C-alpha positions in Angstrom: 10.7 86.6 316.8 14.4 85.6 316.8 14.1 84.5 313.1 16.9 86.7 311.8 19.5 84.8 309.9 17.5 81.6 309.6 17.0 80.0 306.2 13.4 79.5 304.8 12.2 77.7 301.7 9.0 78.9 300.1 7.8 77.0 297.0 5.6 78.8 294.6 7.2 81.9 296.0 6.9 84.1 293.0 3.2 85.0 293.2 0.2 85.0 295.5 0.4 83.4 298.9 3.9 82.2 298.5 5.2 85.7 297.7 3.3 87.2 300.6 4.8 84.6 303.0 8.3 85.1 301.5 8.2 88.9 301.9 6.9 88.6 305.5 9.8 86.3 306.4 12.4 88.4 304.6 11.2 91.4 306.5 12.1 89.6 309.7 15.6 89.1 308.4 15.1 85.5 307.3 17.1 84.4 304.2 14.3 83.1 301.9 14.8 80.7 299.0 11.8 81.2 296.7 11.2 78.6 294.1 9.0 78.4 291.0 9.1 77.2 287.4 9.7 80.7 285.8 13.0 82.4 286.7 12.0 85.7 285.3 9.0 85.9 287.6 11.1 85.0 290.7 13.8 87.5 289.8 11.3 90.3 289.2 9.8 90.0 292.8 12.9 89.0 294.7 13.8 91.7 297.2 16.3 91.9 300.1 17.0 88.5 301.7 15.1 86.7 298.9 16.9 84.2 296.6 15.3 82.8 293.5 15.7 79.2 292.3 13.9 77.4 289.5 12.4 74.2 290.8 9.6 71.9 289.5 8.1 70.3 292.6 6.8 67.4 290.6 10.4 66.3 289.8 11.8 64.6 292.9 15.4 64.7 291.7 15.2 68.4 290.9 13.7 69.1 294.3 16.5 67.2 296.0 19.2 69.0 293.9 17.8 72.6 294.3 17.2 72.2 298.0 20.7 70.8 298.5 22.2 73.7 296.6 20.2 76.2 298.7 21.3 74.5 301.9 25.0 74.7 300.7 24.6 78.4 300.1 22.5 79.5 303.0 22.6 76.8 305.7 20.0 74.3 307.0 16.4 75.0 306.1 14.5 75.7 309.4 11.3 77.0 307.9 9.7 75.0 305.1 6.6 76.5 303.5 5.2 74.0 300.9 2.9 76.3 299.0 3.3 75.3 295.3 0.1 73.9 293.8 -2.5 74.1 291.1 -6.2 74.7 291.5 -8.1 73.2 288.6 -11.5 71.6 288.7 -13.4 69.0 286.7 -16.5 67.0 287.3 -15.9 63.3 288.0 -17.0 62.0 284.6 -14.7 64.6 282.9 -11.6 63.7 285.1 -9.3 61.6 283.0 -6.3 59.8 284.4 -3.9 62.4 283.0 -5.6 65.3 284.8 -5.9 63.3 288.0 -2.1 62.5 288.0 -1.2 66.2 287.2 -3.1 67.5 290.2 -1.7 64.8 292.5 1.8 65.2 291.2 1.8 68.9 292.0 -0.3 69.3 295.1 0.5 66.1 297.0 3.7 64.6 295.6 5.2 68.1 295.4 4.4 68.8 299.0 5.9 65.5 300.0 9.1 65.9 298.1 9.6 69.5 299.4 9.1 68.5 303.0 11.2 65.4 302.8 14.2 67.1 301.3 13.9 70.2 303.6 13.8 68.0 306.6 17.2 66.4 305.9 18.9 69.6 306.9 16.3 70.8 309.4 17.0 67.7 311.5 20.6 68.8 312.0 19.2 71.9 313.9 17.4 72.3 317.2 14.3 74.1 315.8 12.1 74.0 312.7 8.7 74.8 311.3 7.0 73.0 308.4 3.9 74.7 307.0 1.9 73.3 304.1 -0.6 75.4 302.3 -3.7 73.2 301.9 -7.2 74.6 301.4 -10.7 74.5 302.8 -11.1 71.9 300.0 -8.9 69.7 302.3 -11.6 69.9 304.9 -14.6 69.3 302.8 -15.3 68.3 299.2 -15.8 71.0 296.6 -18.3 70.7 293.8 -16.5 69.9 290.5 -13.1 69.6 292.1 -12.7 66.0 293.2 -9.0 65.7 292.3 -8.1 69.0 293.9 -10.1 68.2 297.1 -8.5 64.8 297.3 -5.0 66.2 296.9 -5.6 68.8 299.6 -7.1 66.2 302.0 -4.0 64.2 301.4 -1.7 67.1 302.3 -3.5 67.5 305.7 -3.3 63.8 306.4 0.4 63.7 305.5 1.2 66.7 307.7 -0.7 65.3 310.6 1.3 62.1 310.3 4.6 64.0 310.1 3.7 65.8 313.3 3.2 62.5 315.0 6.5 61.2 313.7 8.4 64.0 315.4 6.1 64.6 318.4 7.9 66.1 321.4 10.8 67.3 319.3 11.7 70.9 318.4 9.9 70.8 315.0 6.2 71.5 314.3 4.1 70.5 311.3 0.9 72.4 310.4 -1.4 73.1 307.5 -3.0 76.4 306.6 -6.4 76.0 304.9 -7.5 79.2 303.1 -10.8 79.8 301.3 -10.7 81.8 298.1 -7.6 84.2 298.2 -7.2 87.2 295.9 -4.3 85.7 293.8 -3.7 85.0 290.1 -5.3 81.5 290.7 -8.6 83.2 291.3 -8.2 85.2 288.1 -7.6 82.0 286.2 -10.5 80.3 287.9 -12.7 83.2 287.0 -12.2 82.4 283.3 -12.7 78.7 283.8 -15.9 79.1 285.9 -17.2 81.6 283.4 -16.7 79.2 280.5 -17.9 76.1 282.4 -21.0 77.7 284.0 -21.9 80.0 281.1 -21.8 83.1 283.3 -20.0 86.4 283.0 -16.6 86.9 284.5 -18.0 89.2 287.1 -20.6 86.6 288.1 -17.9 83.9 288.2 -15.8 86.0 290.5 -18.8 86.7 292.7 -19.4 82.9 293.0 -16.0 82.6 294.7 -16.5 85.6 296.9 -19.8 84.2 298.1 -18.1 80.9 298.9 -16.1 82.7 301.6 -18.1 83.0 304.8 -17.5 86.7 305.2 -18.3 87.4 301.5 -15.0 88.8 300.4 -11.8 87.5 298.9 -9.0 86.8 301.4 -5.8 88.8 301.1 -2.6 86.9 300.7 -1.1 88.9 303.6 -3.7 87.3 305.9 -2.4 83.9 305.1 1.2 85.2 305.5 0.4 86.5 308.9 -0.8 83.1 310.0 2.4 81.5 308.7 4.4 84.1 310.6 2.4 83.3 313.8 3.2 79.6 313.4 6.9 80.5 313.0 6.9 82.3 316.3 8.9 80.3 318.9 6.0 80.8 321.4 3.8 78.6 319.1 5.7 75.4 319.7 2.5 73.7 321.1 0.6 74.3 317.9 1.4 71.1 316.0 -0.5 68.8 313.7 -3.2 71.4 313.2 -5.2 72.8 310.2 -5.6 76.5 310.5 -8.7 77.7 308.7 -8.7 81.1 307.0 -12.2 81.3 305.4 -14.0 84.2 307.1 -16.0 81.8 309.4 -16.6 78.2 310.1 -16.2 75.9 307.2 
């Protein structure tokens, strides 16, 4: 796909979807900067062409500094995958301001900071791909997850707007909207749902499985394959879109 030697940034690249995307890119010869909050996790999974960097996406100054350092080391970022996020739910009457701000700071602000800083170097090149990992919650509201759903709706709206900003140029902006993916987030949500709903862990996990239209958890590699498709130079007309990966119509 003519990606060899390009520089990609993948936030939340130490686990789950981010790791699957980073590995798929690295296998094509892309130099991938993977970021997260725990260096030991990043170092443990970093393979060939993968370069770990500690970065908290909620801290705009840290995002600017880490991305600038990565650009200095490996050149302009031409593939930006804004994946870092948290998936926590609370009913409206239990959503305090602190919880709301935490979700927005990570899922929406973090995506904005990541894309903004990556674009500074991308705009010096003649090709680029921006991919935000949203969610089916960005397309419809989820019961008990108002803050999360709002943040993911915001991501989609933001990416659509960025696509309009650079329409006709060599850069595309798209969102990927998965259903429930078999990642550590699902494992954590299993415990939360089990406690909140008063059901067993097995029943809680099955609730998430049943929410996917094909009645199984999605593999992280399925999301990675979609990201790789968007990175293909032949996909230059796919822009400002939300790609659903949910086993059926949402």
